[in-house]
N, C-alpha and C positions, 0 to 999 in steps of 0.2 A: 194189735194191742195198743192201747192209749199210752201217752206219756206217763200218766199217773200210775198205770199198771206196771210199766217198765220200772219206775222208781220204787214202787212197793216191792216188786220181786227182787230188786237189787238190795234193798235194805234188809230183806229177810235172809240174804246170803251171809250177813256179817255174823260170825260165830261168837259164842260166849268168850269173854276175855280179850276180844279184839274190838277196834273202833275204826271209823272212817270219817273223813271230813264231808261236809255238805257237797263240796266241789267234786270230790272223788266219786261220791255216789252218783252225781249227775253225769260225770264222764262215763262211768261204768254202765249206766243205763242208756247211754247213747245220746245224751243231751249236754255236751260240754257247755259251760257257761250258764247252766240252769240251776245253780245252787239255791237261789231263792224259791224256785219251784219245789225243790226238795223240802225246804222248810214248810211250805204250804201243804204238801202232802202229809208231812209228819203232824201238822196241826189238825188236819181233817180225818186222819186215819186212826183206828183203834187196833190194839193187838200187835203193833209193831215194836221191835226193840229200839225205841226212840232214843234211849239213853246211850246207844252205841254210835250215834252220829254227832259229831263235834264240829267246831269251827276249825279253820286252818291252823296248823301247828298244835292241835290238840287242846284248844281252848274251849271251855264250856261257855257257850254264848247265852244261855238262859240266865235269868235273874231270880233272886229271892229263893223261896222254898223249892222251886223247880230245879235250880242249880244245885242246891244241897242234895235233893233227891237223886239227881243224875250222878253226882259224884259218889254218893253212897251205893247206888246200884252198881256202878262200875267197880268200885272197890270190893264189893261183895263177889264180883266175878274174877277178882284177882288182878285188876288193872292197877298199875302203879302210876302215881302222879309225881311230877317234878315241880314242886311249888303248886301253881294253879293250873298247870297243863299236864295232860297225859303224856307219858313217855312214849312218843310215837315210834321211835326206833324199835321198841320192844312190842308194842301193841297194835300198830297200824295194820289193818287188813288190806292185803293186796288182791284186788279183783283180777280175775283172769281176763285176758284181752277178749273183747267182745267180737264175735264174728259179725262181719258186715251182713246186713240183711239183703243188700243189693250188691251184686258183683260189680266191681269197678270196670269201666270200659277200658279196653286196651288202647294205649296211645299209638298213633301212627308216626312212623319215622318220616321226617321231611328231608 
């Protein structure tokens, strides 16, 4: 499965009323440090719950009408904001630990 497919599958796991950061999506998909690639996938893909993916700390990173739409969609799902940020303690989706696709090699004692 490609990186893009892993990211798409991970984004689809975020339920209504919950949110995740670009970085946490990347980590859960198995690509730590690939937050920018998550943004790219969201830009290219259709039918994803794009509004549930935010910047670190619950910040909406979009600008203009898109930011307004994202906030309205989240509020319609019951997500509560504290100022300009989502209340992450209440609404952050915790991904399950990803099972490693490759078993780690056992270390030898020296």
